[in-house]
N, C-alpha and C positions, 0 to 999 in steps of 0.2 A: 784237641787231638788231631783234627784234620789239618790245621795250620802247621803243626809241627811235622806232619808227614810231607807236606809240600816243601817245607824248608829243607828237610833231609834229602828229598829227591833232587832239589835244585843244587844242593851243596855237593852231592856226589857226582853230578853231571850225567847221570843215566837217564835217558829218555827213550820212548818207544811208542809203538802204535797199540791202541787198545783193540780188543776183539771186534768191536763195532766198526771201527775205522777200517780194519782189514776186510770185513764182510762188505762194506760199502765199496771199497776200492776194487775188490775182486768182482763184485756185481757190475760196476761201471765198465771194467775191462771186458767182461763177458758180453755186455750189450754192444760195446764198440766193435768187438771182434765178430759178433753175429751179423751186424749191419755190413761190415766190410766184406765178410765172406759171401753174404747174399748179393752184394753189388758185384763182386768178382764172378760169381756163378751166372748172374744175368748177363754180364759182358761176354762170357764164354758162350752162352746160349745164343746171344745175338750174333756173335762172330760165326758160329756154326750155321745159323740160318742164312747169313749173308753169303757164306761160301757155297752153300747148297743152291741158292738162287743164282749166284754167279755161274756155277757149273751148268745149270739149266739154260741160262741165257747164252752161254758160250755154244751149247749145242744148237740153239736156234740160229745164232749168227753163222755158224759153219754151214748149216743146211741152206740158209738163204744165200750166202755167198756162193756156194757151189751151184745153186740153181741159177742165179744171175749170170755167173760166168758161162755156164752151158748155154743159156738163152742168148747171150751176147755173141757167142761163137757160132750159133746155129743159123738156120734160114727157114723159109717157108713156114711162117707162123700161122697156126690155126687156133682160133679161140672158140671154145664151145664144143658141142657134140657134132657128129657128122663124120665126113671123110677127112681123116687127119692129114692126109697127104696133099690136100688142096688148101692154099693160103686163104685165110678168112679173117677179116677185121671184126672187132666188136668194141664199139665205143661205149656201150652200156655195161660192159664187164661180164665175166663169166668165171666159174670156179674150175674150168678145165683149160689147159694150154698144151698144145702139141706143136712140135717143130722138128725139122730135120737136123740131126746133130752135125757137128763140124766134120768136114772131109768125108762125107759119105755119099753114096749114090742113091738112085731111086729104088734099089733093091733092099736097102737097109730100112727097117721100120722106124717110124718117128719115135721120139721120146715124148712122154706125156707126164705132165705134172697136174695134180688135181687135189681138191680138198674133199674130205669125207670124214665121217665119224667111225671110230673103231667099235669093236664088240662091247666095250665098256662105256660107250657114249662120249668118249673124248675126241674132240676134233683134231685131226692130224693132216699133215701135208704128205702126199704120196708121190712116188715116181715109178714109171715103167719105162723100160728100154726096148720092149719088144712090140710096141704099137697097140697094146691092149690094156685096158684098165684092170681086167681081172687078175693080172699077174703082178700088180704093183706092190711095192714095199713102202712102209712109212719112213720118212726121212727126218721126222721130228720126234723128240723124246716123249714118252707118255706123260711126263711131268709138265709138258707144255700143252695147254688146252687152247686150241685155236677156235675162235668163234666164227670168223669169216675170212675167206680169201677171195680176192677179185683180181682177175687178169684182164687188162685192157690192151688190145692190140690195135695199132694204127699204122697205116702205110704198108701193109703186107702185100698189096697187089703189085705185080711187076710193071715197071714203066711209069708209075705215078711219080709225082715230084716230091715225095716224102720218103725219107729213109725209114725203114721199118723199125718200130720200137715197141717194147712191151713194158707196161706199167703194172707193178705188183703191189697190192695193198693187203696187208695181213693184220688182223686184230685178234687179240686173245689175252690169256693170262698165263703166268708162269709161277710155279711153286713146286715144292717137293713134298713127298708124303710125310716127311718129318716136320715140315713147316706149317705153322698155324696160319700165317698170312700169305697172300699171293700178291703178285704185282701184275697189273695190266700193262699191255704194250700195244702200240700202233706203229707198224713198220711199213714204210713205203720205199720201194726200190724201182729204178728204171734201168732197162737194158736196151741199148740201141745196137742193132745188127752191125757187126764189124765189116761184113762184105758190102761193098758199095752197091747200092741198088736205087739209083735215081732215074 
């Protein structure tokens, strides 16, 4: 009886899938689609993280570029605490830098850049344009956590044989509140005074 059924089936030319074959095919398709969708979602998440980190690092780059440009155009560099209107070198480094901004006279207060932690304990870079640290504003985003900032000033004394220059070293980490991982960075920038002072 079984053989006659096979012969009848082959004679008529009708063939098809059994229920078990359909279940296996649909199951394999579902597994492949789940793996593909999972991979796609992880790529979208990784792209979002990379864009968030890029945005944070762009903020850091803009802050440092603006600071270096202002320092390069300034004069009378003072490193450390004390009277900010008197030039002072510091070869050992300090977290405070003051200088006279471009095209100003002695009545204009110096600009000050310094490193401090905010109320949430995040290290940030601050700037003041009125000669006091008390009124400064942060110039780095809260997503950038700065661990240390050192300013080194060399050749600030008038009449020496060295053109004044400022070396800036910043270490920290960057991340977003939505990011699980953070990226550490070490940035070094040098600004040499544009006004000839030899």
